[in-house]
C-alpha positions as CSV (number, residue, x, y, z in Angstrom):
1,W,-32.6,-9.8,10.2
2,I,-35.2,-8.3,11.6
3,L,-37.6,-10.2,9.5
4,T,-35.6,-13.4,9.5
5,G,-35.8,-13.1,13.9
6,L,-39.4,-13.1,13.0
7,N,-39.4,-16.0,11.1
8,C,-37.7,-17.7,13.6
9,L,-40.6,-17.3,16.3
10,G,-42.9,-19.6,14.2
11,V,-44.8,-19.6,11.2
12,K,-47.2,-17.8,12.7
13,F,-45.7,-14.6,13.2
14,G,-44.0,-15.0,9.6
15,S,-47.4,-15.5,8.2
16,I,-48.9,-12.8,10.0
17,V,-46.6,-10.3,8.6
18,Q,-46.9,-11.6,5.0
19,N,-50.6,-11.1,5.2
20,G,-50.5,-7.9,6.3
21,L,-47.9,-6.3,4.1
22,T,-50.1,-8.2,1.0
23,T,-53.3,-6.7,2.1
24,L,-51.6,-3.2,2.4
25,K,-49.8,-4.0,-1.3
26,M,-53.1,-5.2,-3.1
27,A,-54.9,-2.0,-1.1
28,V,-52.3,0.3,-3.2
29,L,-52.9,-1.6,-6.3
30,V,-56.6,-1.4,-6.3
31,A,-55.9,2.4,-5.4
32,V,-53.9,3.0,-8.3
33,C,-56.4,1.6,-10.5
34,I,-59.0,3.9,-9.1
35,I,-57.0,6.6,-9.1
36,G,-56.1,6.2,-12.7
37,V,-59.9,5.8,-14.0
38,V,-60.8,9.0,-12.0
39,F,-57.6,11.1,-13.5
40,A,-58.3,10.5,-16.7
41,A,-62.1,11.1,-16.6
42,T,-61.6,14.6,-15.2
43,R,-59.1,15.2,-18.1
44,A,-62.0,14.1,-20.4
45,Q,-64.6,16.1,-19.3
46,T,-62.4,19.2,-19.1
47,G,-61.5,18.7,-22.3
48,A,-57.7,18.5,-21.6
49,S,-55.4,16.4,-23.8
50,S,-55.7,12.5,-22.4
51,A,-53.3,10.3,-22.1
52,A,-56.0,7.4,-22.3
53,K,-57.2,8.1,-25.6
54,D,-53.9,8.5,-27.0
55,N,-52.8,5.2,-25.5
56,L,-56.0,2.9,-25.0
57,G,-58.0,4.0,-28.2
58,L,-58.3,2.2,-31.0
59,N,-57.8,4.7,-33.4
60,A,-54.4,5.9,-31.9
61,A,-53.3,2.0,-32.2
62,F,-53.4,2.0,-35.9
63,E,-52.8,5.4,-36.6
64,P,-50.9,6.0,-40.1
65,G,-47.0,7.4,-39.6
66,K,-47.1,7.0,-36.0
67,D,-43.6,5.0,-34.4
68,H,-44.9,1.7,-32.6
69,H,-41.4,0.7,-32.4
70,D,-40.5,-2.1,-34.5
71,F,-39.3,-4.6,-32.2
72,A,-43.3,-4.6,-30.5
73,N,-43.8,-6.9,-33.7
74,T,-41.0,-9.3,-33.1
75,G,-40.4,-12.2,-30.6
76,M,-37.5,-9.9,-29.2
77,G,-40.2,-7.1,-28.2
78,F,-42.3,-10.5,-26.2
79,A,-39.3,-11.2,-24.4
80,L,-38.4,-8.1,-23.4
81,A,-41.8,-7.9,-22.0
82,M,-41.6,-11.1,-20.3
83,V,-38.4,-10.5,-18.6
84,A,-39.8,-7.3,-17.6
85,C,-42.8,-8.9,-15.6
86,L,-41.3,-12.0,-14.5
87,W,-40.7,-10.8,-11.0
88,A,-44.5,-10.0,-10.4
89,F,-45.1,-13.8,-11.0
90,D,-41.9,-15.3,-9.0
91,G,-43.5,-16.4,-5.9
92,W,-45.4,-19.3,-7.4
93,A,-42.7,-21.0,-7.0
94,D,-41.7,-20.6,-3.5
95,V,-44.7,-21.1,-2.3
96,A,-44.4,-25.3,-2.9
97,F,-41.3,-25.1,-0.6
98,L,-44.1,-24.6,2.0
99,G,-46.3,-27.8,0.9
100,E,-45.4,-30.1,3.3
101,E,-46.6,-27.5,6.5
102,L,-50.1,-27.7,4.7
103,A,-52.8,-29.3,6.0
104,N,-53.8,-30.6,2.9
105,P,-51.6,-30.3,0.2
106,K,-53.3,-32.1,-3.0
107,F,-56.3,-29.7,-2.7
108,A,-54.3,-26.4,-1.5
109,M,-51.6,-26.1,-3.4
110,P,-53.6,-26.3,-6.7
111,V,-55.7,-23.6,-5.2
112,V,-52.9,-21.4,-3.8
113,V,-50.9,-21.6,-6.7
114,L,-54.2,-20.8,-9.1
115,V,-55.9,-18.2,-7.3
116,S,-52.7,-16.1,-6.5
117,V,-51.4,-16.2,-9.9
118,G,-54.8,-14.8,-11.3
119,T,-55.2,-12.2,-8.9
120,V,-51.7,-11.4,-9.2
121,A,-52.5,-11.4,-13.1
122,F,-55.5,-8.9,-12.9
123,L,-53.9,-6.6,-11.0
124,F,-50.9,-6.5,-13.3
125,I,-52.9,-5.9,-16.2
126,L,-55.0,-3.4,-14.4
127,V,-52.4,-1.1,-13.2
128,N,-50.3,-1.3,-16.0
129,I,-53.6,0.4,-18.0
130,A,-53.9,2.7,-15.0
131,Y,-50.6,3.8,-15.8
132,M,-51.2,4.3,-19.7
133,M,-54.9,6.5,-18.3
134,V,-52.3,8.6,-17.1
135,L,-48.9,8.7,-18.4
136,T,-47.9,9.2,-22.4
137,E,-46.4,7.1,-24.1
138,D,-43.1,8.9,-24.3
139,E,-43.1,9.1,-21.1
140,I,-43.7,5.6,-20.3
141,S,-40.9,4.8,-22.2
142,S,-38.6,6.9,-20.3
143,S,-39.4,6.1,-16.9
144,H,-37.4,4.3,-14.7
145,A,-39.9,4.3,-11.8
146,L,-43.3,4.2,-13.7
147,A,-45.4,4.0,-10.3
148,I,-43.3,7.3,-9.0
149,D,-43.9,8.9,-12.1
150,F,-47.6,8.3,-12.0
151,A,-47.3,9.9,-8.6
152,Q,-45.9,12.9,-9.3
153,T,-48.3,13.5,-12.4
154,I,-51.1,12.8,-9.7
155,G,-50.2,15.0,-6.7
156,G,-46.6,16.5,-7.2
157,S,-43.9,15.5,-4.7
158,T,-46.2,14.5,-2.0
159,V,-48.3,11.9,-3.8
160,A,-44.7,10.7,-5.0
161,G,-42.9,9.9,-1.8
162,V,-46.5,8.4,-0.1
163,F,-46.0,5.9,-3.4
164,A,-42.0,5.7,-3.1
165,F,-43.0,4.5,0.6
166,A,-45.7,1.7,-0.5
167,V,-42.6,0.9,-3.2
168,F,-40.6,0.5,-0.4
169,V,-43.2,-1.7,1.7
170,S,-44.3,-4.2,-1.4
171,S,-39.8,-5.0,-1.4
172,V,-40.4,-5.7,2.4
173,G,-43.2,-8.0,1.8
174,S,-41.0,-9.6,-1.1
175,A,-37.9,-10.1,1.2
176,N,-40.0,-11.6,3.4
177,G,-41.8,-14.1,1.7
178,S,-38.2,-15.0,0.2
179,I,-37.0,-15.8,3.5
180,L,-40.4,-17.5,5.0
181,T,-40.1,-20.0,2.1
182,G,-36.1,-19.9,1.3
183,G,-35.0,-21.0,4.7
184,R,-37.1,-24.7,4.4
185,V,-35.0,-25.6,1.1
186,F,-31.8,-25.6,4.1
187,F,-33.9,-27.3,6.0
188,A,-34.7,-29.5,3.7
189,A,-31.4,-30.4,2.2
190,A,-30.1,-31.1,6.1
191,R,-32.8,-33.0,6.7
192,D,-31.9,-35.4,3.5
193,G,-28.0,-35.2,4.2
194,R,-26.9,-32.9,1.8
195,F,-26.2,-29.7,4.3
196,P,-25.0,-30.0,7.9
197,A,-27.5,-31.6,10.3
198,I,-27.4,-28.8,12.8
199,L,-30.0,-26.9,9.4
200,A,-32.7,-29.4,10.3
201,T,-33.1,-28.3,13.9
202,L,-36.6,-27.4,14.8
203,G,-37.3,-24.4,17.8
204,E,-38.7,-26.6,20.7
205,N,-41.8,-24.4,20.8
206,S,-41.7,-22.4,17.7
207,R,-41.6,-25.7,15.4
208,S,-39.8,-23.2,12.9
209,P,-36.2,-24.3,11.0
210,Y,-34.6,-21.5,12.9
211,A,-31.3,-22.6,12.2
212,A,-31.6,-22.6,8.5
213,L,-33.4,-19.4,8.5
214,I,-30.6,-17.8,10.3
215,A,-27.6,-19.8,7.9
216,Q,-29.9,-18.3,5.3
217,G,-29.5,-14.6,6.7
218,V,-25.9,-15.0,7.1
219,V,-25.5,-16.6,3.4
220,S,-27.5,-13.7,2.3
221,S,-25.6,-10.7,3.9
222,C,-21.9,-12.3,2.5
223,L,-23.6,-11.8,-0.9
224,L,-23.9,-8.7,-0.3
């Protein structure tokens, strides 16, 4: 409801929160990539067993007799992987709801989608490589929260706590993005006569669809 209230104040306030949280989220992801490389390099220099070598080395990938899980060579394995990473790329669909409010949507929309999806894909791959540099295959397959296990291995419970907070910030950013864009669906449906007309009300000064945003908050609360 706090995020709903901020978005009711106008797109400017909602976008400031979104941009800030997104910047923080990306900084954490870049930090994960750097930490993974430094950790793996340090382990290699000391001669200690390296998860990076075991997970990313070509020799290990084709080691005879090693259990690589049969499902990885099937379409089912690919489908399971897509389900696991789908949420990371979900935002491209939501951005279309803001198209009407862009100054030049024909130009801006393709640029926004291509740049954002490309950036997410790039970071997604790098972060997973970082995980494989630090965690063993068994740790990855049995983990329920890779980021937390990664942090625990790097620096113990203190670093794990910092990463847990970062995950919380990421979740808040995702929630704010959904609130910012989702309310526009209620607004557009009401404007077209499919929802009650009151939901098409805009703020006199903010020009935000505050009625639709509040209705979205009520529905979300009921679902919870």
